[in-house]
C-alpha positions in Angstrom: 79.0 -124.3 11.9 82.6 -123.1 13.3 81.9 -119.5 12.0 78.6 -119.4 13.9 80.4 -120.5 17.2 82.8 -117.7 16.6 80.5 -115.1 15.7 78.2 -116.0 18.7 80.0 -114.4 21.3 80.6 -110.9 20.1 76.9 -111.0 19.0 75.6 -112.1 22.2 78.0 -109.4 23.8 76.7 -106.7 21.5 72.8 -107.5 22.1 73.5 -107.8 26.0 75.4 -104.4 25.8 72.7 -102.8 23.7 69.7 -104.1 25.7 71.2 -102.6 29.2 72.3 -99.6 27.2 68.4 -99.2 26.2 67.2 -99.8 29.7 69.6 -97.3 31.1 68.5 -94.6 28.4 64.5 -95.5 29.0 65.1 -95.1 32.9 67.4 -92.3 32.9 66.6 -89.9 30.2 63.6 -88.4 31.1 65.6 -85.6 32.5 68.1 -83.5 30.4 70.3 -80.6 31.4 71.7 -77.9 29.5 75.1 -76.2 30.3 75.8 -72.2 29.6 79.2 -70.9 30.7 78.6 -68.0 33.5 79.2 -64.7 31.7 82.8 -63.7 32.9 83.0 -60.8 35.0 79.5 -60.0 34.6 76.6 -60.3 37.2 73.2 -60.7 36.3 69.9 -60.4 38.0 68.0 -63.5 36.5 67.6 -66.1 33.9 64.6 -66.1 32.1 63.3 -69.4 30.2 60.6 -69.2 27.4 59.1 -72.0 25.6 57.6 -72.0 21.9 55.0 -74.6 23.2 53.9 -75.2 26.7 53.4 -78.6 28.3 56.4 -80.8 26.5 59.3 -80.0 29.4 59.2 -77.9 32.5 62.5 -76.6 33.9 64.2 -76.7 37.1 65.9 -74.0 39.4 69.3 -73.3 37.5 72.4 -74.6 39.4 75.8 -73.1 39.5 78.2 -75.7 39.1 82.2 -74.6 38.3 81.8 -71.7 36.2 78.4 -73.2 34.2 74.7 -72.8 35.0 73.2 -76.0 34.6 69.4 -75.9 33.8 67.6 -79.3 34.4 64.6 -80.1 32.2 62.2 -82.7 33.0 60.0 -84.5 30.0 56.1 -84.1 30.5 54.3 -84.7 27.0 55.4 -86.3 23.8 56.3 -83.4 21.4 59.0 -80.6 20.4 59.3 -77.3 21.8 62.1 -74.4 21.5 63.5 -73.1 24.7 65.2 -69.6 25.1 67.4 -69.1 27.9 68.2 -65.5 28.6 70.8 -64.1 31.0 69.9 -60.3 32.4 72.5 -57.9 33.7 72.2 -56.8 37.2 72.4 -53.2 38.8 70.8 -51.4 35.6 68.0 -49.1 35.7 66.8 -51.4 33.2 67.5 -55.1 32.7 69.9 -55.5 29.9 70.2 -59.0 27.9 73.9 -60.3 28.2 73.2 -63.8 26.6 70.6 -65.5 24.7 70.7 -68.9 23.7 67.8 -71.0 21.9 67.8 -75.1 22.5 65.0 -77.5 20.6 64.0 -80.0 23.2 62.2 -82.9 22.3 60.0 -85.6 24.1 60.3 -89.2 22.1 59.2 -92.3 23.1 59.2 -93.6 26.9 59.3 -89.9 27.6 63.0 -89.7 26.4 64.1 -86.1 26.6 66.8 -85.2 24.3 68.2 -81.8 22.3 68.2 -82.0 18.6 69.6 -78.5 17.6 72.7 -78.3 15.1 73.2 -82.1 15.8 72.7 -84.9 13.3 72.2 -87.4 16.1 70.0 -86.7 19.4 72.1 -85.5 22.3 70.6 -87.4 25.1 71.6 -87.3 28.8 73.2 -90.8 28.4 75.5 -89.6 25.8 78.9 -90.6 27.8 77.0 -94.1 28.3 77.1 -94.7 24.5 80.7 -94.4 24.3 81.4 -96.3 27.7 78.8 -99.3 26.3 81.6 -99.1 22.9 84.6 -98.9 25.0 83.2 -101.8 27.3 82.4 -103.7 24.0 85.9 -103.5 22.4 87.9 -104.0 25.7 86.1 -107.3 26.7 86.4 -108.0 22.8 89.9 -107.2 23.1 90.3 -109.6 25.9 88.4 -112.4 24.1 90.6 -112.2 21.2 93.8 -112.0 23.1 92.5 -115.9 24.5 91.8 -116.8 21.1 95.0 -115.6 19.7 96.9 -117.7 22.4 94.5 -120.7 21.7 95.7 -120.3 17.9 99.3 -120.3 18.5 99.2 -123.3 20.4 97.0 -125.1 18.3 98.7 -123.8 14.9 101.0 -121.1 14.7 101.5 -121.6 11.0 98.2 -120.0 9.8 97.0 -116.9 8.3 94.1 -117.4 10.3 96.3 -116.9 13.5 97.6 -113.7 12.0 94.3 -112.6 11.6 93.2 -113.2 15.0 96.3 -111.3 16.0 95.5 -108.5 13.8 91.8 -108.4 15.2 93.2 -108.4 18.6 95.4 -105.4 18.1 92.6 -103.6 16.3 90.4 -104.3 19.4 92.9 -103.2 22.0 93.5 -100.1 20.0 89.8 -99.2 19.7 89.2 -100.1 23.4 91.9 -97.7 24.3 90.4 -95.2 22.1 86.7 -95.3 23.3 87.7 -95.7 26.7 89.8 -92.3 26.4 86.6 -90.8 24.8 84.3 -92.0 27.3 86.4 -90.8 30.3 86.7 -87.3 28.3 83.0 -87.2 28.0 82.6 -87.8 31.5 84.7 -85.3 33.1 84.3 -82.7 30.1 80.7 -83.1 29.0 79.6 -79.7 30.0 82.4 -78.0 27.7 81.4 -80.7 25.3 77.8 -79.6 25.0 78.4 -76.0 25.4 81.7 -75.9 22.7 79.9 -78.3 20.5 83.3 -80.1 19.8 81.8 -82.0 16.9 84.8 -83.0 15.4 86.3 -84.9 18.6 86.4 -88.5 16.8 88.4 -86.9 13.8 91.1 -85.3 16.2 91.6 -88.6 18.4 92.1 -90.4 14.9 94.6 -87.7 14.0 96.8 -87.8 17.2 96.8 -91.7 16.7 98.4 -91.2 13.4 100.6 -88.6 14.8 102.2 -91.1 17.3 102.8 -93.6 14.6 104.6 -91.6 12.3 108.0 -92.4 13.6 107.6 -95.8 13.8 106.1 -95.8 10.1 109.3 -93.8 8.7 111.7 -95.8 10.6 110.0 -99.1 9.0 110.0 -97.3 5.7 113.3 -96.5 5.3 114.6 -99.8 7.0 112.2 -101.7 4.6 113.6 -99.7 1.3 117.4 -100.1 2.4 117.0 -103.9 2.8 115.3 -104.4 -0.4 117.8 -102.5 -2.3 120.4 -104.6 -0.6 118.4 -107.9 -1.5 118.1 -106.9 -5.2 122.0 -106.1 -5.3 122.7 -109.4 -3.8 119.7 -111.8 -5.2 118.8 -109.8 -8.5 115.9 -107.7 -9.4 112.7 -109.6 -9.3 109.2 -108.1 -8.6 109.0 -110.2 -5.2 112.1 -108.5 -4.2 110.8 -105.4 -4.6 107.5 -105.8 -2.7 109.3 -104.0 0.5 109.7 -100.8 -1.8 106.0 -100.7 -2.7 104.8 -101.2 0.8 107.1 -98.4 2.0 105.6 -95.9 -0.6 102.4 -97.0 0.2 102.9 -96.0 4.0 104.5 -92.7 3.0 101.4 -91.9 1.0 99.5 -92.6 3.7 101.1 -90.5 6.3 100.8 -87.5 3.8 96.9 -88.2 3.4 96.6 -88.9 7.3 98.8 -86.1 8.7 99.7 -83.5 5.6 96.6 -83.1 4.4 94.4 -82.3 7.7 97.1 -79.7 8.6 97.4 -78.1 5.5 94.2 -78.7 3.4 91.3 -79.6 5.5 89.3 -77.3 7.4 88.7 -78.9 10.8 84.9 -78.0 11.0 84.3 -79.3 7.3 82.6 -82.6 6.6 85.7 -83.8 5.1 87.8 -83.8 8.5 84.7 -84.8 10.5 83.7 -87.8 8.8 85.9 -88.5 5.8 89.2 -88.4 7.7 88.3 -90.7 10.1 87.2 -93.5 7.6 90.9 -92.6 5.7 92.8 -92.8 8.9 90.6 -96.0 10.4 91.4 -97.7 6.9 95.0 -96.7 7.1 95.4 -98.2 10.6 93.9 -101.3 9.6 96.9 -101.5 7.0 99.3 -100.9 9.5 97.6 -103.5 11.9 97.6 -106.2 9.5 101.6 -105.4 8.6 102.3 -105.6 12.1 100.4 -108.7 13.0 102.2 -110.3 10.3 105.5 -109.9 11.6 104.7 -110.3 15.0 103.5 -113.9 14.0 106.5 -114.8 11.6 108.7 -113.5 14.5 107.0 -115.6 17.0 107.1 -118.9 14.4 110.9 -118.0 13.9 111.9 -118.0 17.7 109.7 -121.1 18.5 111.8 -124.0 19.8 110.2 -127.7 19.1 109.7 -129.9 21.8 112.6 -132.5 22.1 110.3 -135.5 21.2 110.6 -135.6 17.3 110.4 -139.0 15.4 111.5 -137.2 12.2 113.7 -134.0 10.8 112.8 -132.6 7.7 115.6 -130.3 5.9 114.3 -128.0 3.4 116.3 -127.6 0.5 117.2 -124.3 -1.3 120.1 -124.9 -4.0 123.6 -126.7 -3.8 126.8 -125.5 -5.6 128.0 -126.9 -8.9 130.2 -129.5 -7.6 127.3 -130.9 -5.2 128.3 -129.4 -2.1 126.0 -127.0 0.1 125.6 -123.5 -0.4 126.0 -121.2 3.3 122.3 -120.9 3.4 121.4 -124.7 2.9 124.4 -125.7 5.0 122.9 -123.4 7.9 119.6 -125.2 7.7 121.5 -128.6 8.0 123.4 -127.5 10.9 120.4 -126.2 12.7 119.0 -129.7 12.0 121.8 -131.7 13.3 122.3 -129.0 16.5 118.4 -130.2 17.2 119.4 -133.9 16.8 122.2 -133.8 19.4 120.3 -131.7 22.0 117.1 -134.0 21.7 119.2 -137.0 22.1 121.2 -135.6 25.3 118.1 -134.4 26.7 115.8 -137.5 25.8 118.1 -140.2 24.2 115.5 -140.4 21.5 117.3 -140.6 18.0 115.2 -138.7 14.9 115.3 -139.9 11.4 116.7 -137.4 9.0 114.7 -136.5 5.7 116.9 -134.1 3.6 114.5 -132.9 0.9 115.1 -131.5 -2.4 115.0 -132.7 -6.3 117.6 -131.9 -8.8 117.6 -128.8 -10.6 118.9 -128.2 -14.3 122.1 -127.0 -13.2 122.6 -129.5 -10.2 124.9 -132.6 -10.6 122.9 -134.4 -7.7 119.4 -133.9 -5.9 119.5 -131.5 -3.0 118.1 -134.5 -0.9 121.2 -136.5 -1.6 123.7 -133.5 -1.2 122.4 -132.7 2.4 122.5 -136.4 3.1 126.2 -136.6 2.1 126.7 -133.9 4.4 125.1 -135.3 7.2 127.1 -138.3 7.0 130.5 -136.3 7.0 129.1 -134.8 10.2 128.7 -138.2 11.9 125.2 -139.0 11.2 124.5 -142.5 10.4 123.7 -143.3 6.9 120.4 -145.7 8.1 119.1 -142.6 10.0 118.7 -140.5 6.7 115.8 -141.1 4.2 116.6 -138.5 1.5 113.4 -137.1 -0.6 114.9 -136.3 -4.2 111.8 -135.1 -6.3 110.6 -132.1 -4.8 110.6 -128.6 -6.8 109.6 -126.3 -4.2 108.5 -126.1 -0.4 105.0 -127.4 -0.9 106.4 -130.5 -2.7 109.1 -130.7 0.2 106.8 -131.3 2.9 104.3 -133.6 0.7 106.8 -136.0 -0.4 108.5 -135.8 2.9 105.3 -137.0 4.1 104.9 -139.8 2.0 108.3 -140.9 2.9 107.7 -140.9 6.9 104.5 -142.7 6.1 103.3 -142.6 9.8 100.2 -140.0 10.5 101.3 -139.9 14.3 104.9 -139.3 13.7 106.2 -136.3 15.5 107.9 -134.3 12.9 110.1 -131.1 12.7 111.3 -129.1 9.8 114.5 -127.0 9.6 114.7 -124.2 7.3 116.1 -120.4 7.7 114.4 -118.3 10.4 112.6 -116.1 7.7 111.3 -118.9 6.1 109.6 -120.8 9.0 106.2 -119.2 9.0 105.8 -119.7 5.3 106.9 -123.5 5.5 104.6 -124.1 8.3 101.9 -122.8 6.2 102.9 -125.5 3.5 103.2 -127.9 5.9 99.6 -127.8 6.8 98.7 -127.5 3.2 100.5 -131.0 2.9 98.5 -132.2 5.8 102.0 -132.8 7.7 101.8 -131.5 11.5 105.3 -130.4 12.3 107.3 -127.8 14.2 109.7 -125.6 12.5 113.0 -124.2 13.7 114.8 -121.9 11.9 118.8 -121.1 11.0 120.1 -117.7 11.0 120.8 -115.7 7.8 121.4 -112.3 6.1 119.5 -109.2 7.6 118.1 -108.2 4.4 116.2 -111.4 4.0 113.9 -110.6 6.7 111.8 -107.7 5.7 110.7 -108.8 2.2 109.9 -112.2 4.1 107.3 -110.3 6.2 105.6 -108.6 3.1 105.4 -112.1 1.2 103.4 -113.2 4.5 101.4 -109.8 4.3 100.3 -110.4 0.9 99.8 -114.1 1.3 97.5 -113.0 4.4 95.6 -110.4 2.2 94.7 -112.7 -0.5 94.1 -116.2 2.0 91.9 -114.2 4.3 89.9 -112.0 1.8 86.3 -113.4 3.0 87.0 -112.0 6.2 89.0 -108.6 5.8 86.5 -107.2 3.4 83.5 -107.7 5.8 85.6 -106.6 8.5 86.6 -103.4 6.5 83.3 -102.4 5.9 82.7 -103.0 10.0 85.6 -100.5 10.7 84.3 -98.0 8.1 81.1 -98.2 9.6 82.3 -97.9 13.1 84.3 -94.7 12.1 81.2 -92.9 10.6 79.1 -93.8 13.6 81.8 -92.4 15.8 82.0 -89.4 13.9 78.3 -88.8 13.6 78.2 -89.1 17.2 80.5 -86.2 17.7 78.9 -84.0 14.9 
């Protein structure tokens, strides 16, 4: 039911815009004008127009418009006719043909007049209106998704669904800008478009978009690789610690395919460049947007400041020393929790109960929860305000077991962790059925990039049922756009 409500607006919008476009085409496309550049430096005596089949269309007096000759045609009856337009030279004893061009004009249902010569999709007078309609759809949907994303952040910022909405918002904004630019171009350069047959317009625009993203992709890839190397040096090699290198390599390969191949391999007039290239570049852009949206949501979660109304503060464990004291990473989490506790106490007078969380590892003399409790006491926190959780072995269990200790479904809870871990911890809190806000302590710079990649992979896996159909829609839009400029 929720999915149906979410899809209702874009479907309604699409139907309304398509209906409006159809009415416009039926009412305005009974006439069609062809544009021919005037011969430079040559005078001509007349323009001769001949038909292969009469009584299909009729021509009006040619009109001179800024270096072009516009010849209007009006539909008469359903059918097809070839129109031969010929310029003749002036001042000669005998007229000399200086230019000849043949157009195939069709009259279809509702007396709609269109040109079908050398085009895969009929070229109608409302051609720019098609792109204007698409631009309106994407721009309105972009505004709609901005509203939905803001609502999602307010309701639950720790969610892959929020990241998905952020991705959709960015893609719709970009597509709105692209189609708006295309609409403006066709509105002011439609004569050039007709006379020069710029069939690879969509591919060229996609290429320009990819070109703009190159510096950012290269900087990001280099930074990601350096951070991963530093992470491996400090933390040891694990597959998870090398994800950033793999993603960086994928981004570079994408740059080669989207930038290098069109320049050195593809023929700009080939089917590969006109149709295949927009699909590849659209999917690559899709990949970039998902990565970007993951970063945005993770940063928003890390920078979020919880309200000073908390009943409980969970401190997530992450390892202790052999003597039972806290490692710097865990000490940072505890200090962040203590800092919030005092700020809330000063602001509202409300005392929160600490729930230090973490079980005992095979190489640890006490549980992490107990170790954090001892540290809290040394920092002046009364023991009666500390309820340690000592059974958990991972973040999800931290949340589940802490929820059992809290016991109150209506309690206002905050969790303290490391800044790069806030978003992921919030997702685990949701999975445990715990409503909580998070805060993060500072950590080493090289942890951040890999944390983004883990959330990116999590997004792909968790949202695959939405991503697959959306990917197909993007391919269809890319194909349709390419065909419209073929």
